[in-house]
N, C-alpha and C positions, 0 to 999 in steps of 0.2 A: 504494500500500500504506500509506504514511504517512497519507494523507488518510482512508483507510478506518478505520485505527486511531483517528484523532482523532475521527471521527464516532461510532465505537463508544463511546469514552470520554465523549464529550458526552452520549450517550444514557444511559449508566450514571449519570453525575453528575446529570443532570436527574431521573431516576427516584429516586435516593437523596435528592435535595433535597426533592422533593415528598412522599416518604414521611416525611421528617423534619418537614415542615410540617404534615402531617396529625396526626402524633403530638403535636406542640406545640399545635396547635389544640384537640385533644380534651382534653389535659391542662389547658390554661389555662381552657377554658370550664367545667371541672368544679370549679374551685377555690372553696373557702370558702362562707361564707354572708353575708347582709346586703350591705354595701357591696362586699365582695370579689367577689361574684357579678358586679356590673357591671364592676369592674376586670378580672376574668378574661375577661368577654365581649369587652371592647374589645381586650385583649391577644390573645385568640384570633382576632379578626378581623384584626388586624395580622399574626399568625403565618401565617394562610392565604395572605398575599401575600409572606411572607418569602423564598421562592425568587427572585422577581423582584428584591427588594431586594438580596439577597446576590449574585446574578449581576451586577447593576449595580455594586455596591461592589467585587467582585472584579475586574471588568473595568477599573474605574478604578484599582484598585491595581496591576494589570498594565499600566497605561498604554495602555489600549485604549478611549478614550472613545467612539469610533464604535460599538463593540460595546455599550457600556452604554446609550447613548441609542437605538440601533437596536432592542435587545431590548424596551425599554419601549414604543416605538412599535409594534413588531410584535405584542406581546402585546395591546395595546389594539385593533389592527385585527382580529386573529384573534378576540378575544372578541366584538367588535361584529358581525362578519360571519358567524361560525360558531356560537359558543356562544349568543349572545343570540338569533339568529334561530331556532336549534333550540329553545331554551327557550320563546320567545314563540309558536312554532307549536303548542305543547302547552298553553298557558295557557288555562284555562277561565274565569278571572276577570280583571278589569282589575288592573293593578299597583297596589299600595297606596301610601299617601302617602310612606312612607319610601323606597321604591324609586324613586318619581318624584323625590324630593329628591336621592337618590344619582345618578340619571341626569343631573340638572342640574349636580350637583357635579362629575361626571366631565368634562362639557364645560368647566366653569370651570377644572378642574385642567389640562386640555390647553391652554387659553388661557394660564394662568399659566406653564406649563412653556415654551411657545413664546415668550412675552414675555420670560422670563428668558434664553432661549437666543438671542434676536434679535441681541444684540451679540457673539455668537460665544463666550461663556463663561458658565457658571453658577457663581457664586461661593458661598462658604459661607453668607453671609447669605441669599441667595435659596434655597439648599438648605434652610436652617432653616425658612423660610416655607412652602416646599412640604411639608416634613415635618409642620408644624402642620396643613396641609390634609388630609394623610393621617390624622392623629389624629382630626380632625373626622369624616372619612368612616368611620373605624372605629367612632366613637361612634354614628353613625347606623345602621351595620350591626348593632352590638350591640343597639341598641334594637329593631330589627326581629326579631332572633333571640329576644329576651325575649318579644315579642308572640306569636311562634310557639310558645313553650315548648320550643324545641329546645336542651336542655341535657343533655349526657351525664352519666351517673352513674359516678364512679370514686372509689376510696378515695384518701386522701392519698398513700400510698406508691405506688400505681399512677400517680397524676398526676406525682409527682416523678420516677419512673423513666421515664415516657413523655416528660417534658420534657427530661430529660438525654439520652435516646436521640435524641429529635427534633433537639435542638440539634447534637449530634454529626453526625448524618446531613446536616443542613442545611449545616454548615460544610464537611464533607468533600465532599459532592456538588457544591456550588457551586464549590469550588476545582478539583476534577477536571474539571468541564464547561468552565469558562472557560479554565483553563490549557491544555486540549486544543485549544481554538479559537485561542488566542493564540500559543502556543509550539510549533512555528512557526505563523504565520497560515495558515488554510485558504485554498486557492487558488481560491475562487469569484469570479466576476465581481462587481464591486461591493465586494470586500474585506470587512472585518469589519462594516461598516455593513449590508451585505446579509445576512451570516451572522446578525446580530442580528435584523434584520427578519423574515427567512423561517425561519431555523433555531430560534433561541432563542425568538422570538416565538410561533411555532406550538407549540413544545414547552411553553411556559409556559401556553398556552391549552388544551392537550389534557385536563388534569384537569377543567376547567370544561366542555369539550365532552362528555366522557364522562358527567359528572354530569348535564348537561342532557339527554342522551339517555336515561339511565335514569329520570330524574324525569319526562320527557315521557311515557314509556310507562306510568307509573303515575298520570298525570294531575296531576303536580306541577310543571307548567311555570311557574306563577306564582312558586313558591318558588325554582326553579332560576334564573329570570331575576333575581330579587332577589339571589341569591348571585353571579351573573355580574357584575351592575352594581356590587355592593359591592366585589368584588375588583378590578374595573377602576378604580373611583374611587380606591381606596387606592394602587394601583400608579401611576396617572397622576400623582398628587401626590408619592408618597413615594420611588419607586425612584431617580429622578434626583436628588431632594433628598438622599437618603442618600449617593449617589455623590459629590455635590458637597462633602460634608463631609470626604471623604478628601483631596480636592485639587480646585482649580477645574477644572470639567469643560469641556473645549474642544468646541465645536460647529462642525463643518465646514460649508462651503457645500453639500456633497453632501446633508447631512441637511435643511438649510433649504429645499430645493427640493421635489421630489416626495414624499419621506417625510413631511415636515412637513405638506404639504397633505393627504396621505392620513390622517395621524393626526388632523388637525383635523376632517376630514369624518367620520371614524369616531366621534369624540367627540360631535359635533353629532348624528349619526345615532342614537347610543345614547340621547342625551337626548330627542330627538324621539320615539323608540320608546316610552320609558317614560312620557313626558308624555301621549302619545296613548292610553295604556291598556295597552301591552305585549302586544297580541295580534296574531298574524300568521296568514295562511292556511297550510295544510299544506305547500304547495310552497315556502314561504319559505326553508327550509334549502338547497334545491337552488339557488335563486337566489343565496343568500349564498355558497355554495361556488363557483359560477361566477364571481361578482364577486371573490371572494378570489383565485382562481387567476389571473384576468386582471390584478388589481392587482399580484400578485407578479411577473408577467411584465413589467409596465410598470415597476415599481420596479427590477427587475434591469437593464433597459435604461437606466433614467434615472440610476441611481447608479453 
């Protein structure tokens, strides 16, 4: 009964956090004119990945580093195998240069994260470097959005109200979701590391999966893939980096085995997909789903 309540609270918290992220993204991307447009676009790209950042920060605040790094790895794996394959199966044109650059940047981000974690702890200096990588990824993502002309129109008051509501939902939702998982810890095999990998990781990818599905039906797979890759690149660099600024993030041997290998493979796979053009056959999402399910079973046994 207690576990069921915890799962329900996690679901509610995740929904609230992503609703808040959407409000913040729309508000920031509609800000100002001239140079403020570019600043708003970069901030909006960062806001789209804010739930993963805050989940990781809150987990580190609650002294649950396994959950923090697990959810980052799980989000990347789910985005690569589920959201990216779904978007790429509906892409009618090859990926553009910005998307290819972001795909390569994602692989570099995963490499940087694993390098920082190799000694068993990610310190604040390493976290700051990772956050700089996330800022660069957001800049690339903002450039692509400007090329697409995708900028919502809102009045200043609407933007301010949306930003305030979004930040409130983000903070409240992330606190509810993470606290429900940590206090008391959920009793799944693999502990909080697997909860992060399979639970929070999949939950964090669901908005991208849904968006990719809708876009693919409308022939917008190329744009959906670009959004997936952008969000994944920002998260790969920034979420653990933000958590490490709260306190040095301890990385256990359990993560540096199978989860780290799976995360590295997902990052490289996403880079290869975009560099190769970002188009896949219609059956690719089924193969991705089967691969994801098998990988989660393997990780459950391994961790």
